[in-house]
Every structure is written in C-alpha cells, then in structure tokens.
DRENDO-1510 file (C-alpha; in Angstrom, 1 decimal, always signed):
<recs>
REC; n; res; u; v; w
REC; 1; UNK; +15.0; +10.8; -20.4 .
REC; 2; UNK; +12.6; +12.7; -22.5 .
REC; 3; UNK; +13.9; +11.3; -26.0 .
REC; 4; UNK; +13.7; +7.7; -24.3 .
REC; 5; UNK; +9.9; +8.2; -23.1 .
REC; 6; UNK; +8.8; +9.4; -26.9 .
REC; 7; UNK; +10.4; +6.3; -28.1 .
REC; 8; UNK; +9.0; +4.0; -25.9 .
REC; 9; UNK; +5.7; +5.8; -26.5 .
REC; 10; UNK; +6.1; +5.0; -30.4 .
REC; 11; UNK; +7.1; +1.6; -29.2 .
REC; 12; UNK; +3.7; +1.1; -27.6 .
REC; 13; UNK; +1.7; -0.3; -30.5 .
REC; 14; UNK; +3.4; -3.6; -31.5 .
REC; 15; UNK; +3.9; -4.0; -27.7 .
REC; 16; UNK; +0.3; -4.0; -27.3 .
REC; 17; UNK; -0.3; -6.3; -30.3 .
REC; 18; UNK; +2.5; -8.9; -29.0 .
REC; 19; UNK; +1.2; -8.6; -25.2 .
REC; 20; UNK; -2.2; -9.7; -26.6 .
REC; 21; UNK; -1.5; -12.4; -28.6 .
REC; 22; UNK; +1.6; -13.6; -26.4 .
REC; 23; UNK; +1.1; -16.3; -23.9 .
REC; 24; UNK; +1.9; -15.8; -20.4 .
REC; 25; UNK; +5.0; -17.5; -19.2 .
REC; 26; UNK; +4.9; -16.8; -15.5 .
REC; 27; UNK; +3.5; -18.8; -12.8 .
REC; 28; UNK; +1.2; -17.3; -10.4 .
REC; 29; UNK; +1.5; -17.8; -6.7 .
REC; 30; UNK; +0.0; -15.9; -3.7 .
REC; 31; UNK; +1.6; -14.8; -0.5 .
REC; 32; UNK; +1.7; -18.0; +1.7 .
REC; 33; UNK; +3.6; -19.6; -1.3 .
REC; 34; UNK; +5.9; -16.9; -1.4 .
REC; 35; UNK; +6.7; -17.4; +2.2 .
REC; 36; UNK; +7.1; -21.1; +2.3 .
REC; 37; UNK; +9.8; -20.8; -1.0 .
REC; 38; UNK; +11.6; -18.1; +1.1 .
REC; 39; UNK; +11.9; -21.0; +3.7 .
REC; 40; UNK; +9.7; -19.7; +6.5 .
REC; 41; UNK; +5.9; -20.9; +7.6 .
REC; 42; UNK; +2.8; -19.2; +7.3 .
REC; 43; UNK; -0.5; -19.2; +8.9 .
REC; 44; UNK; -3.5; -17.8; +6.3 .
REC; 45; UNK; -6.3; -16.2; +8.0 .
REC; 46; UNK; -9.5; -14.5; +6.8 .
REC; 47; UNK; -11.0; -11.6; +8.5 .
REC; 48; UNK; -14.6; -10.4; +8.2 .
REC; 49; UNK; -15.9; -6.9; +7.9 .
REC; 50; UNK; -19.0; -5.9; +9.1 .
REC; 51; UNK; -20.3; -4.8; +6.0 .
REC; 52; UNK; -19.7; -8.2; +4.4 .
REC; 53; UNK; -15.8; -8.4; +2.8 .
REC; 54; UNK; -13.3; -11.3; +3.4 .
REC; 55; UNK; -10.1; -10.2; +3.9 .
REC; 56; UNK; -7.1; -12.8; +3.8 .
REC; 57; UNK; -4.0; -11.6; +5.7 .
REC; 58; UNK; -0.9; -13.8; +6.6 .
REC; 59; UNK; +1.0; -14.7; +9.5 .
REC; 60; UNK; +4.6; -15.4; +9.0 .
REC; 61; UNK; +6.5; -17.7; +10.9 .
REC; 62; UNK; +10.2; -18.9; +11.3 .
REC; 63; UNK; +10.6; -22.4; +9.4 .
REC; 64; UNK; +12.2; -23.7; +13.0 .
REC; 65; UNK; +9.1; -22.7; +15.1 .
REC; 66; UNK; +5.9; -25.3; +14.9 .
REC; 67; UNK; +2.9; -23.5; +14.4 .
REC; 68; UNK; +1.5; -25.8; +17.4 .
REC; 69; UNK; +4.4; -25.6; +20.0 .
REC; 70; UNK; +4.5; -23.5; +23.0 .
REC; 71; UNK; +7.2; -21.0; +21.2 .
REC; 72; UNK; +4.7; -20.3; +18.5 .
REC; 73; UNK; +1.9; -19.1; +20.9 .
REC; 74; UNK; +4.3; -16.5; +23.0 .
REC; 75; UNK; +4.2; -13.1; +23.4 .
REC; 76; UNK; +6.5; -12.2; +20.7 .
REC; 77; UNK; +5.8; -8.5; +19.6 .
REC; 78; UNK; +3.8; -8.3; +17.0 .
REC; 79; UNK; +4.1; -6.2; +13.7 .
REC; 80; UNK; +1.5; -5.4; +10.8 .
REC; 81; UNK; +2.7; -4.8; +7.6 .
REC; 82; UNK; +0.0; -2.8; +5.1 .
REC; 83; UNK; +0.4; -2.4; +1.6 .
REC; 84; UNK; -0.2; +0.5; -1.4 .
REC; 85; UNK; -2.9; +1.0; -3.7 .
REC; 86; UNK; -3.2; -1.5; -6.4 .
REC; 87; UNK; -0.6; -3.8; -4.4 .
REC; 88; UNK; -1.1; -6.5; -1.8 .
REC; 89; UNK; +0.8; -8.6; +0.9 .
REC; 90; UNK; +2.7; -10.1; -2.2 .
REC; 91; UNK; +4.8; -6.7; -2.0 .
REC; 92; UNK; +6.4; -7.4; +0.9 .
REC; 93; UNK; +8.0; -11.1; -0.2 .
REC; 94; UNK; +8.7; -10.3; -3.7 .
REC; 95; UNK; +10.9; -13.1; -5.1 .
REC; 96; UNK; +14.2; -12.2; -6.9 .
REC; 97; UNK; +14.6; -9.7; -4.2 .
REC; 98; UNK; +16.9; -10.3; -1.1 .
REC; 99; UNK; +16.3; -8.0; +1.7 .
REC; 100; UNK; +12.7; -8.4; +2.6 .
REC; 101; UNK; +11.8; -6.3; +5.7 .
REC; 102; UNK; +9.0; -8.9; +6.7 .
REC; 103; UNK; +11.4; -11.8; +7.0 .
REC; 104; UNK; +14.3; -9.6; +8.5 .
REC; 105; UNK; +11.7; -9.0; +11.3 .
REC; 106; UNK; +10.8; -12.6; +11.7 .
REC; 107; UNK; +14.2; -13.4; +12.0 .
REC; 108; UNK; +14.4; -11.0; +14.8 .
REC; 109; UNK; +11.8; -12.6; +17.0 .
REC; 110; UNK; +8.8; -10.8; +15.8 .
REC; 111; UNK; +5.4; -12.0; +15.0 .
REC; 112; UNK; +4.8; -10.7; +11.4 .
REC; 113; UNK; +1.5; -10.4; +10.1 .
REC; 114; UNK; +0.9; -9.1; +6.3 .
REC; 115; UNK; -2.7; -7.4; +5.8 .
REC; 116; UNK; -4.8; -6.9; +2.9 .
REC; 117; UNK; -7.8; -4.8; +2.1 .
REC; 118; UNK; -11.1; -5.1; +0.4 .
REC; 119; UNK; -10.8; -5.1; -3.5 .
REC; 120; UNK; -7.5; -6.3; -4.0 .
REC; 121; UNK; -6.3; -9.8; -5.0 .
REC; 122; UNK; -6.7; -11.1; -1.1 .
REC; 123; UNK; -9.7; -8.9; -0.5 .
REC; 124; UNK; -12.2; -10.5; -3.1 .
REC; 125; UNK; -14.8; -12.4; -0.9 .
REC; 126; UNK; -18.2; -11.0; +0.0 .
REC; 127; UNK; -20.9; -12.4; +1.8 .
REC; 128; UNK; -23.3; -10.6; -0.9 .
REC; 129; UNK; -22.0; -9.5; -3.8 .
REC; 130; UNK; -18.9; -10.8; -6.3 .
REC; 131; UNK; -16.6; -8.7; -8.0 .
REC; 132; UNK; -18.8; -8.5; -11.0 .
REC; 133; UNK; -21.2; -6.3; -9.0 .
REC; 134; UNK; -20.8; -2.6; -9.0 .
REC; 135; UNK; -22.2; -2.5; -5.3 .
REC; 136; UNK; -18.9; -4.5; -4.5 .
REC; 137; UNK; -16.6; -1.7; -5.4 .
REC; 138; UNK; -18.6; +1.1; -3.8 .
REC; 139; UNK; -15.8; +2.1; -1.3 .
REC; 140; UNK; -12.6; +4.6; -1.2 .
REC; 141; UNK; -9.4; +4.1; +0.9 .
REC; 142; UNK; -12.1; +5.8; +3.9 .
REC; 143; UNK; -13.6; +2.5; +4.6 .
REC; 144; UNK; -10.2; +0.9; +4.3 .
REC; 145; UNK; -9.1; +3.4; +7.4 .
REC; 146; UNK; -12.3; +3.2; +9.2 .
REC; 147; UNK; -13.6; -0.6; +8.9 .
REC; 148; UNK; -10.6; -3.0; +7.3 .
REC; 149; UNK; -7.6; -1.5; +9.2 .
REC; 150; UNK; -9.2; -1.2; +12.7 .
REC; 151; UNK; -10.9; -4.9; +12.5 .
REC; 152; UNK; -7.6; -6.4; +11.0 .
REC; 153; UNK; -6.0; -4.9; +14.0 .
REC; 154; UNK; -8.6; -6.2; +16.6 .
REC; 155; UNK; -8.5; -9.8; +15.1 .
REC; 156; UNK; -4.6; -9.9; +15.5 .
REC; 157; UNK; -4.4; -8.5; +18.8 .
REC; 158; UNK; -7.1; -11.2; +20.0 .
REC; 159; UNK; -5.3; -13.6; +18.2 .
REC; 160; UNK; -2.0; -12.8; +20.0 .
REC; 161; UNK; -3.3; -11.8; +23.2 .
REC; 162; UNK; -1.6; -8.5; +23.0 .
REC; 163; UNK; -2.6; -5.0; +23.7 .
REC; 164; UNK; -0.8; -3.2; +20.7 .
REC; 165; UNK; +1.4; -3.6; +17.7 .
REC; 166; UNK; +4.1; -2.1; +15.7 .
REC; 167; UNK; +2.9; -0.9; +12.2 .
REC; 168; UNK; +4.5; -0.5; +8.7 .
REC; 169; UNK; +2.6; +1.0; +5.9 .
REC; 170; UNK; +3.6; +1.8; +2.3 .
REC; 171; UNK; +2.0; +4.6; +0.4 .
REC; 172; UNK; -2.1; +4.2; +0.7 .
REC; 173; UNK; -1.1; +2.0; +3.7 .
REC; 174; UNK; +0.1; +4.9; +5.3 .
REC; 175; UNK; -3.3; +7.0; +4.1 .
REC; 176; UNK; -5.4; +4.6; +5.8 .
REC; 177; UNK; -3.5; +4.5; +9.1 .
REC; 178; UNK; -3.9; +8.1; +9.3 .
REC; 179; UNK; -7.5; +8.0; +8.6 .
REC; 180; UNK; -8.1; +5.3; +11.3 .
REC; 181; UNK; -6.0; +7.3; +13.7 .
REC; 182; UNK; -7.9; +10.8; +13.2 .
REC; 183; UNK; -11.3; +9.1; +13.1 .
REC; 184; UNK; -10.8; +6.5; +15.5 .
REC; 185; UNK; -8.4; +8.1; +18.0 .
REC; 186; UNK; -8.9; +4.9; +20.4 .
REC; 187; UNK; -6.7; +3.2; +17.9 .
REC; 188; UNK; -3.6; +5.4; +18.9 .
REC; 189; UNK; -3.4; +3.1; +21.8 .
REC; 190; UNK; -3.4; +0.1; +20.0 .
REC; 191; UNK; -0.2; +1.1; +18.0 .
REC; 192; UNK; +3.6; +0.8; +19.2 .
REC; 193; UNK; +5.9; +2.5; +16.5 .
REC; 194; UNK; +4.5; +3.6; +13.3 .
REC; 195; UNK; +6.6; +3.3; +10.0 .
REC; 196; UNK; +5.3; +5.2; +7.0 .
REC; 197; UNK; +7.0; +4.6; +4.0 .
REC; 198; UNK; +6.2; +6.9; +1.3 .
REC; 199; UNK; +3.3; +8.5; +3.4 .
REC; 200; UNK; +0.4; +10.4; +1.7 .
REC; 201; UNK; -2.0; +12.6; +3.2 .
REC; 202; UNK; -1.1; +15.6; +0.8 .
REC; 203; UNK; -0.6; +15.4; -3.0 .
REC; 204; UNK; -0.7; +19.1; -4.0 .
REC; 205; UNK; +2.7; +18.9; -5.3 .
REC; 206; UNK; +2.6; +15.2; -7.1 .
REC; 207; UNK; +4.5; +14.9; -10.2 .
REC; 208; UNK; +2.5; +12.1; -11.7 .
REC; 209; UNK; +1.6; +12.6; -15.3 .
REC; 210; UNK; -1.3; +10.5; -14.5 .
REC; 211; UNK; -2.8; +12.0; -11.7 .
REC; 212; UNK; -2.4; +15.5; -13.1 .
REC; 213; UNK; -4.4; +14.4; -16.3 .
REC; 214; UNK; -6.9; +12.8; -14.5 .
REC; 215; UNK; -7.4; +15.8; -12.1 .
REC; 216; UNK; -8.6; +17.7; -15.0 .
REC; 217; UNK; -11.7; +15.9; -15.7 .
REC; 218; UNK; -12.6; +14.1; -12.4 .
REC; 219; UNK; -10.9; +16.5; -9.6 .
REC; 220; UNK; -14.6; +17.4; -8.8 .
REC; 221; UNK; -17.7; +15.1; -8.3 .
REC; 222; UNK; -19.6; +14.2; -11.2 .
REC; 223; UNK; -21.6; +11.7; -12.8 .
REC; 224; UNK; -18.4; +10.0; -14.0 .
REC; 225; UNK; -17.5; +9.4; -10.4 .
REC; 226; UNK; -20.1; +6.4; -9.9 .
REC; 227; UNK; -19.4; +5.1; -13.7 .
REC; 228; UNK; -15.5; +5.0; -13.3 .
REC; 229; UNK; -15.6; +4.6; -9.3 .
REC; 230; UNK; -18.0; +1.3; -8.9 .
REC; 231; UNK; -15.6; -0.8; -10.4 .
REC; 232; UNK; -12.0; -2.3; -10.6 .
REC; 233; UNK; -9.7; +0.1; -11.8 .
REC; 234; UNK; -8.1; -2.1; -14.4 .
REC; 235; UNK; -11.2; -3.9; -15.6 .
REC; 236; UNK; -11.9; -5.2; -18.3 .
REC; 237; UNK; -9.1; -7.4; -18.4 .
REC; 238; UNK; -8.3; -6.2; -21.9 .
REC; 239; UNK; -6.9; -3.2; -20.3 .
REC; 240; UNK; -4.1; -4.8; -18.6 .
REC; 241; UNK; -2.6; -6.1; -22.0 .
REC; 242; UNK; -3.5; -2.5; -23.8 .
REC; 243; UNK; -1.1; -0.9; -21.1 .
REC; 244; UNK; +1.4; -3.4; -21.3 .
REC; 245; UNK; +1.3; -4.7; -18.0 .
REC; 246; UNK; +0.8; -8.5; -19.4 .
REC; 247; UNK; +3.7; -8.5; -21.5 .
REC; 248; UNK; +5.8; -7.3; -18.3 .
REC; 249; UNK; +5.4; -10.5; -16.7 .
REC; 250; UNK; +7.2; -12.2; -19.4 .
REC; 251; UNK; +10.9; -12.9; -19.9 .
REC; 252; UNK; +10.4; -11.7; -23.4 .
REC; 253; UNK; +9.5; -8.1; -21.8 .
REC; 254; UNK; +11.5; -5.1; -23.0 .
REC; 255; UNK; +13.0; -3.9; -19.8 .
REC; 256; UNK; +12.9; -0.3; -20.7 .
REC; 257; UNK; +9.9; -0.4; -21.5 .
REC; 258; UNK; +8.9; -2.3; -18.2 .
REC; 259; UNK; +10.8; +0.7; -16.4 .
REC; 260; UNK; +8.7; +3.4; -18.4 .
REC; 261; UNK; +5.6; +1.7; -17.4 .
REC; 262; UNK; +6.7; +1.4; -13.9 .
REC; 263; UNK; +7.3; +5.0; -13.8 .
REC; 264; UNK; +4.1; +6.2; -15.3 .
REC; 265; UNK; +2.0; +4.0; -13.0 .
REC; 266; UNK; +4.1; +3.2; -10.1 .
REC; 267; UNK; +5.3; +6.3; -8.9 .
REC; 268; UNK; +8.6; +7.7; -10.6 .
REC; 269; UNK; +11.4; +6.7; -12.3 .
REC; 270; UNK; +13.8; +4.2; -10.4 .
REC; 271; UNK; +17.5; +3.9; -10.4 .
REC; 272; UNK; +17.2; +0.9; -7.5 .
REC; 273; UNK; +14.7; -1.7; -9.0 .
REC; 274; UNK; +17.0; -4.5; -11.0 .
REC; 275; UNK; +15.8; -5.6; -14.2 .
REC; 276; UNK; +15.2; -9.1; -13.4 .
REC; 277; UNK; +12.8; -7.9; -10.8 .
REC; 278; UNK; +10.1; -6.5; -13.2 .
REC; 279; UNK; +8.5; -9.8; -14.3 .
REC; 280; UNK; +7.7; -10.4; -10.7 .
REC; 281; UNK; +6.7; -6.9; -10.0 .
REC; 282; UNK; +4.4; -6.8; -12.7 .
REC; 283; UNK; +3.5; -10.9; -11.8 .
REC; 284; UNK; +2.1; -9.1; -8.7 .
REC; 285; UNK; +0.9; -5.7; -9.7 .
REC; 286; UNK; -1.3; -4.1; -10.2 .
REC; 287; UNK; -3.6; -5.7; -7.7 .
REC; 288; UNK; -7.4; -4.9; -8.3 .
REC; 289; UNK; -8.9; -1.6; -6.4 .
REC; 290; UNK; -12.0; +0.3; -6.6 .
REC; 291; UNK; -11.7; +3.3; -8.8 .
REC; 292; UNK; -13.1; +5.3; -6.1 .
REC; 293; UNK; -10.0; +4.8; -4.4 .
REC; 294; UNK; -8.2; +6.4; -7.2 .
REC; 295; UNK; -10.5; +8.9; -7.5 .
REC; 296; UNK; -10.3; +10.0; -3.6 .
REC; 297; UNK; -6.5; +10.7; -4.2 .
REC; 298; UNK; -7.3; +12.7; -7.5 .
REC; 299; UNK; -9.3; +14.8; -5.2 .
REC; 300; UNK; -6.6; +14.9; -2.8 .
REC; 301; UNK; -4.4; +16.6; -5.5 .
REC; 302; UNK; -7.2; +19.2; -6.4 .
REC; 303; UNK; -8.2; +20.2; -2.8 .
REC; 304; UNK; -4.7; +20.2; -1.3 .
REC; 305; UNK; -6.6; +18.9; +2.0 .
REC; 306; UNK; -6.5; +16.0; +3.7 .
REC; 307; UNK; -10.1; +15.3; +3.5 .
REC; 308; UNK; -12.9; +12.5; +3.0 .
REC; 309; UNK; -14.6; +11.6; -0.1 .
REC; 310; UNK; -16.3; +14.4; -2.2 .
REC; 311; UNK; -19.7; +13.0; -3.2 .
REC; 312; UNK; -20.5; +16.4; -4.5 .
REC; 313; UNK; -22.8; +19.0; -2.6 .
REC; 314; UNK; -25.9; +16.9; -2.5 .
REC; 315; UNK; -24.1; +14.2; -1.2 .
REC; 316; UNK; -22.2; +15.5; +1.0 .
REC; 317; UNK; -24.9; +17.2; +2.8 .
REC; 318; UNK; -26.7; +13.8; +3.0 .
REC; 319; UNK; -23.4; +12.3; +4.5 .
REC; 320; UNK; -21.5; +14.9; +6.5 .
REC; 321; UNK; -24.2; +17.8; +6.8 .
REC; 322; UNK; -22.2; +20.0; +5.0 .
REC; 323; UNK; -21.4; +20.7; +1.2 .
REC; 324; UNK; -17.5; +20.2; +1.3 .
REC; 325; UNK; -16.1; +17.0; +2.8 .
REC; 326; UNK; -14.8; +17.6; +6.1 .
REC; 327; UNK; -10.9; +17.2; +6.6 .
REC; 328; UNK; -9.4; +14.5; +8.7 .
REC; 329; UNK; -8.2; +15.5; +11.8 .
REC; 330; UNK; -4.7; +15.2; +12.4 .
REC; 331; UNK; -4.6; +16.7; +15.7 .
REC; 332; UNK; -6.2; +13.4; +17.0 .
REC; 333; UNK; -3.2; +11.6; +16.1 .
REC; 334; UNK; -1.5; +10.6; +19.3 .
REC; 335; UNK; +0.5; +7.4; +19.3 .
REC; 336; UNK; +2.7; +6.5; +22.1 .
REC; 337; UNK; +5.9; +6.6; +20.1 .
REC; 338; UNK; +6.5; +9.4; +17.3 .
REC; 339; UNK; +5.6; +8.3; +13.8 .
REC; 340; UNK; +8.4; +7.5; +11.3 .
REC; 341; UNK; +8.0; +9.2; +8.1 .
REC; 342; UNK; +10.5; +8.0; +5.3 .
REC; 343; UNK; +10.6; +9.5; +2.1 .
REC; 344; UNK; +12.8; +10.7; -1.2 .
REC; 345; UNK; +12.6; +13.7; -3.8 .
REC; 346; UNK; +12.2; +11.2; -6.7 .
REC; 347; UNK; +8.6; +10.3; -5.4 .
REC; 348; UNK; +6.1; +11.0; -7.9 .
REC; 349; UNK; +3.3; +10.4; -5.2 .
REC; 350; UNK; +4.5; +11.2; -1.9 .
REC; 351; UNK; +6.8; +14.2; -2.7 .
REC; 352; UNK; +9.1; +16.1; -0.3 .
REC; 353; UNK; +7.0; +19.1; -0.2 .
REC; 354; UNK; +3.7; +17.4; +0.7 .
REC; 355; UNK; +5.6; +15.2; +3.4 .
REC; 356; UNK; +7.3; +17.9; +5.1 .
REC; 357; UNK; +3.9; +19.7; +4.9 .
REC; 358; UNK; +2.6; +16.7; +6.7 .
REC; 359; UNK; +5.3; +16.6; +9.4 .
REC; 360; UNK; +5.0; +20.3; +9.8 .
REC; 361; UNK; +1.5; +19.6; +11.1 .
REC; 362; UNK; +2.3; +16.6; +13.0 .
REC; 363; UNK; +5.4; +18.6; +14.5 .
REC; 364; UNK; +6.6; +16.5; +17.7 .
REC; 365; UNK; +4.3; +13.6; +16.9 .
REC; 366; UNK; +6.8; +12.6; +14.0 .
REC; 367; UNK; +10.3; +12.0; +13.0 .
REC; 368; UNK; +11.7; +12.3; +9.5 .
REC; 369; UNK; +13.8; +10.0; +7.5 .
REC; 370; UNK; +14.8; +11.8; +4.2 .
REC; 371; UNK; +16.3; +9.2; +1.6 .
REC; 372; UNK; +18.7; +11.4; +0.1 .
REC; 373; UNK; +19.3; +9.6; -3.0 .
REC; 374; UNK; +18.7; +10.6; -6.7 .
REC; 375; UNK; +16.0; +8.0; -8.4 .
REC; 376; UNK; +14.9; +6.4; -5.3 .
REC; 377; UNK; +11.0; +6.3; -6.1 .
REC; 378; UNK; +7.7; +5.4; -4.9 .
REC; 379; UNK; +8.2; +1.8; -5.0 .
REC; 380; UNK; +11.8; +1.6; -4.1 .
REC; 381; UNK; +10.7; +1.8; -0.2 .
REC; 382; UNK; +9.7; -2.1; -0.9 .
REC; 383; UNK; +11.8; -3.3; -4.0 .
REC; 384; UNK; +15.2; -1.3; -4.2 .
REC; 385; UNK; +18.1; -3.5; -4.1 .
REC; 386; UNK; +19.7; -1.0; -1.3 .
REC; 387; UNK; +16.5; -1.4; +0.7 .
REC; 388; UNK; +18.5; -3.1; +3.4 .
REC; 389; UNK; +20.7; -0.1; +4.2 .
REC; 390; UNK; +18.6; +2.5; +3.4 .
REC; 391; UNK; +15.6; +1.6; +5.3 .
REC; 392; UNK; +15.1; -1.8; +6.7 .
REC; 393; UNK; +18.2; -1.3; +9.2 .
REC; 394; UNK; +16.3; +1.9; +10.6 .
REC; 395; UNK; +12.9; +0.2; +10.9 .
REC; 396; UNK; +14.4; -2.7; +12.9 .
REC; 397; UNK; +16.8; -0.4; +15.0 .
REC; 398; UNK; +13.8; +1.8; +16.2 .
REC; 399; UNK; +11.4; -1.3; +16.9 .
REC; 400; UNK; +14.1; -2.9; +19.1 .
REC; 401; UNK; +14.6; +0.3; +20.8 .
REC; 402; UNK; +10.8; +0.6; +21.3 .
REC; 403; UNK; +10.4; -3.2; +23.0 .
REC; 404; UNK; +13.6; -2.4; +25.2 .
REC; 405; UNK; +12.1; +0.9; +26.2 .
REC; 406; UNK; +8.4; -0.8; +26.9 .
REC; 407; UNK; +10.2; -3.9; +28.8 .
REC; 408; UNK; +11.8; -1.6; +30.9 .
REC; 409; UNK; +8.8; +0.3; +31.8 .
REC; 410; UNK; +7.2; -3.2; +32.9 .
</recs>
C-alpha cells in the first residue's frame, strides 16, 4: 500500500494538468432526478432557518402512490436521513449502486425524507447573502445541530402530522444529532430509533493524515480560523482540479488514483466500493461546506473532547463566559429507544477506539454494531456493495420492531 501511495503521488502532476484541460463528461443531476431515475417519485421542500438559510430537502415516495392520494397523506412512519461533511442528500441515492437504504425503507412503507444542511449543494440559499459573501460561511456544525436539524425535524413533523420520527445519520449527520439532543433535550422525545453510521463525537484516535496535518497548525484558535473558516472548503474552484476531484468525475479517470483520493479525503482505504462507483462518488462529492465545520473537527482531535467551537480565549469569554469552550453534555441524550452505533476498524475518521469511548459514556442508552470487516471504511456505510447485508438489514429490522412495539403500546 505504501509503495502504491508513493507511485500515485508521483502521478499527481500530470493528472492535475490533464484534469484542468480535460472536459468534464459527466452530467450533473440533483437528488430528485436520482430518485425519479430509480423509479420513485419525489417532493421537493424548502425549509427556512431563523437566520436566513434556505435548505432544500426531499421526500421520497413509491412510484405507485400518487402524491395527492389519501394514501400519500396517511400516517406512515417517518424516517429522516442526514448526510456527512462535504456530502448531501445525493449520497443516499447514488447511481451505480443497487442497495439504497432510503429506497428500501420506502418499499417497506416508510415516509422517507432526505435532509440537507446550510452551505452544501442544497443549502446555498440565503435571504441576505450569497455564497460569495464571507458572512454566509460563518458557521460550524454547531449551528447545523442547534438550528438546521431541529427546524428540519419540526418542519417534517408538521407536514406529516406526527410527533416523532426515525433518524439515520452518517458521520457529521451523527455529530449534529448529538449536538441537538444535548443542547435541546426536548428533541429527545421527537426521535424514535436513531441509527448513527460512523458516529463522530470524539476524534482523538483519528488516523486521517489530513486531519493530523491540519491539527499541527489549526488545532487551536488563531487568525487563520476566520481566514480559512469564512469560506467554502474547496474554493476557489481550481482547487478541485488541483486535487484531482474533477478528473475522477470522468470515465478517463485512473481508478487507483481515485481510490487514493477517496482514501485521503473520505475516511480510509475501502475494499468495498466498486471502481465503477467512483465517477458517481466524485460527481456528488465533495459538496460545499464551511471551513469552520472542518476546523471544528480538527479542534475535537486536538482537545480530545466533544465540545463547542473554540473562538479563542477572548471570543470564548464573550460567547460562553469562560476561556475554554464548554463540552456538550452527553448525559442529556435520553431518546426513547437506544441509539444504534455502527462502526468499523478501518475508518480513519470514526475509529473503533473513539466510538467505544462514546458508547462507554452513553452506556445502556446505546447499542453497538461493530462491522468486523477489514477494509470497511468511512464511506462504505453508504456506498459499499455489501451494505445490504452488513448494515441495511439491521436498520430496517430495528425500525420495524420499534414500530411494532409502538403500535402495541397504543
């Protein structure tokens, strides 16, 4: 593996040149179009946050159900699915992949919603700013957990006239759920089962070379935080070419290089993502995200704590009335059903050590699902070819059992 990485690094310069001058052959389609191409129908909704962001979310329907029919207005149990950092709702309906949890749940009769957060492909609307304004990007995943996710849940529950929903989150999608549940504990009652894929609360043991490198310079607050934070991580656009992302969107891409790029940026070496999936992966990733989101994760790695954003001593005093950011109080997480943690030992971001630290704190409030497969990495929780047997079946079974239990209680 080491010699392969050296070889691929040596290839980087001609690849960059080719990427810049080559024409992108892939078509860009949105989540709704992906859903329709898979044979399902879709509703598009926009949720507006109190601070002005417009979030586009998608409701997936079985193609046999008319949207205005009584069946479409029934009280089918609701499932909300939330993406990770530099990702979007697209990740749940990637093409060239036959086992979509979202579509399996729809087939089981669930009312499935695919969420999005501010700053990503479907969260670029704002009442006062455009994505070119630095103030647009002035948020971390704390705001996603305290504003975006709660208001999305409230919107969905109002639309469906229900009091609670099932939640599936991947990576940052788990982080913001824990932020919400610990800072706004009333939302514990609004979640039925919760499924955390590659959960991230602690990052002390992260093996990501990018994260470890950044932590040397950005682990504590400095003037660089605002310089690098108040912008999209991958702006200007030339960065995507320089890093090789654009090249990997094309059919001419060299698969080993795209595997290398995925390993470096998307959480570890995977043996479960097929080569033909890479153009589709890079056609949807990386999605825009604020630099502060990445910096917040870097801070977790350095501090060893699950805590709020570090604005420096003075900034912390102004916001928190203390020089060090406060920890999120995980003791306040008290959902009706235990939270299900799905993790592996080949994930560079969500390591086995860090997830088991989280599970030790949650105790009986969680159930562990360790994926004992070598090479099952961070993105495999959404894109692996064996995801049906490794993850999806458990999720569907647990949700079905919970619904039977809730029905018996009524």
